[in-house]
N, C-alpha and C positions, 0 to 999 in steps of 0.2 A: 459217734459221727461216722458216716460212710462216704468215703472220697475215692473217685475214680481218677486215674491218671492216664492220659492218652497222648499220642504224638507220633510224628513220622519216626521210623526206625533209626536208632543210633543217635537220638537227640539228648539222651540222658534221663528218661523217665524212670528207668529201673533204678539208677543211682539215687534219683530224688525220692523214690519210694522207700529205699533202704534207709536214707537219711531221715526221712520223716518218722519212719516206724521206730528207729532207734531213739530219736529225740523224744517221741511220745512216751516210749517205755521208760526212759530215764526220768521223765516227769510223772511217773506213776500210772500210766494208762496201760490197759491190756489191749493188745493189737492183733488183729488177724491180718496177715499179709497174703494176698491172693495173687499167685503168678499166673495171669491169663494171657500171656503174651507168647508168640511163637518162639522167641529166643530161649525162654526158660532159663533166665540167668539171675533171677532175683535172689535166689539162695546163695549163689556164689558171690554176688555183690554184697551180701550180708556176712561173708566170712566163712561159709560152709563149703567143704571140699565137695567137688562135683561127684565123687564116687559115694559120698554119704547121703545124697539127696534121694528121697523116695521117687519111685516110678511115677511119672505124670498121670493123672487120672485119665487123660485121653488115651493112654496106652493100656489102661486096665481093662482088658477084654472080659476078665472074670466078673468084675463089678458091673460092667455094662450088661452082661448077660443076666446077672442076678437082679439087678433093678429095673431094667428096661423090658426084660422078657420073663418076669416072674410069673409063674403059673401058666406059662405058654402063651400069654397074651402080650401084645405090645402096649407098654405103659409109658406114656409120654409125660406123666406127672409122678414120677417115682418118689418114694419116701427116702429122704437123704438126711433126716434130722441127726442121725448118729455119725454120719460121715466126717464131718469137720474134726471131732476129737480123735477119730480112729485113723485119719489120713494125715493129720497136722504134724509138722516136725517142730519142736521146741528149739527156738534160737536163743543164743546168749545175748544179754544186753551189753553193748560195748561201752566203756567209758564209766566214769563215775556219775552216780545218780545225783539229782538235785538234793542240796542239803535238806535233811529232814523229811525226804520223800522216799517211800518204799518203792523200788523199781516195780514196774509192771511186767507182764509177760509179752513175749513176741512169739506168734505161732504162724508158721508158713504152710500154706496149702498150694501145692504144685499141681495146677489144673492143665495148663497148656490151652492151645487154640485149636480150632477145628482143622485148620491147615496142617496141623502136625499129625493128623491121623493116618497119613499114608494113603495108599490106594484103596479104591472101593468106596462105598457110601459110608459117610460119617454121620448119618442122621441119628443113629442110636447113641453114640458117644456125645454127640451135640446136645441131645435131649438131656443126658446126665449132667453134663457140664452146666447147662442153662439152669436146671433145677437146683443144683448146688450153690451156684452163684446167686440165685434168686433168694435161697434160704440164708446164705451168710449175710447178704446185704438187708434183707427184710426182717429176719427173725433174730438176729444177734444184737445183744445190747452194747457190746464192746466196740472200739474203734475198728474200722475195716478199711484197709488200703488195697485197691484193686489196680494191678499193673496191666493195663489193656494194650491191645494192638492199636493201630492208627485210628480205627473207627469206634463208635460207641453203639453201633446198631446191635451187636450181638449181646449186649446187656438186656435187650428186650424192652419194650415200652413200659411194662409193668415194673421191671426191675429198676429202670432209670428214675422212675417216680420216687423211689425210696433212697436214692443216692443224694447226699446233702450238698455235695459239691464236686466240681470237675476241675482238675489242674490239666491245662493244655501245655505241654512242654514243647519247645522249639529252639532250634538254633537261630542265630541272627542271619538268616538267609531267606531270600524270597521264596524259594521252593518250600522250605520248612514252614515258613509263616503261612503260605497258602494252604498247606495241609492242615495246619492248626486253625485256620479260619474255617475251613470245610467241617473239621470236627466240631468247632464251636457252633456253627450253624445247625448241624445235625443234632447236637445235644439240645439246643434251643427249641428245635422242632418237636423234640420228646419231652419237653417241659423242664429241662435241667438249665436254669439260667444262672445259678450261683457258680460263676467260672472265674478262674485266674489263669493268666498267661505267665509262664516262667520262661525266660530267655536264658538259656544255658550257654556257657562260654561267651558271654556278652560283655563288651568292654564299655561302650557308651552309646548314647543316642536312643530316641524314642522309636518303637516299632511303627511301621506304616499303618495307616487307617484302613485296614481291610475289613470288608463286610463279613461279620461272623467271629472275627478275633475278639477275645475278651478284652474289655476296656481297662481293667486293672492289671498291671504287670509288675513283676520283680525280676531282677537280673541276678544271675550267678556268674561271677567273673571266672575266668580261667584259673584253675587251682594248681599251682606248681606241684604241690605234694601228690595230687592225684595223677598228674601227668608223669611224674617220675616213677610212680608205682605201677602203671597200667601194664607194662610189658612183662611184669614178674608176678603180680598179685591181683586177682580179680576183685578183691574186697575193696569197697569204697569207704569203709568205716575207719574211725580213729586216724583221721588225717592231721597233718600239721595245722591245717586251717580249720579245725573242728569248731572253734569258737565262732568263726564266720559262718560256717554252715549251720550251726545251731541257731544263730540270730536270723538267717533267712528262713529256716523251718518255722521259728516262732512267727515271723510275719506272715507266712502263708496260712498257718493254722488259725492265727488270730483273725485274719481277713476272711477266711471261709466261715469261721464261727460267727462273725458279724453278719454274714449273709450279703 
């Protein structure tokens, strides 16, 4: 199953991506985690030291030249079949696996977003990122979780058609929910209608009826264990509230699989 996560910056979609990936791996699934956000913090949220993370693909000028300018010609449909295995970082599975289940694998691809490219034209790097993202979503049989920026348009119309579900992550604030509604509308226009709204740090009450906001929602309450840790440790895994987080992950995955 291929799942994209999007939302306004700082709402917790990277944390949720990390929780879902670890829960899936503990349940025996092989998972590709794609960090396609500007912040590039999915690895750290998953317990990896920042200095151990690979250079984001958006900054790999050598690969951009090799794949986009191979043979001296501009190639906007480069061959990227070999890149996931060569660029991915293997991540440890945190916590005990489900009884009787062999844990799956967690592999992280640090891609970045076009806005990370720095000065000058990012067209070449953008072409490589889009090609790799399309390949991992369309041609891989394992579970794929893509941590996006606020929009979904950079998935591309063809790639969105192969995503099985969208998780719109929001805080319980009108600005954040309005961004989520815009994301939902945009995804719907591209044909992606299997959507879930996740309200992070939400205590009680139903979300407002905004046009475009996914109709089914699940809330994640404020987690004291996460708040106690945030100033000293970027990892969001192995929390005191892990059982609660796991139950939420199960609800989200079950709902997306039901369509």
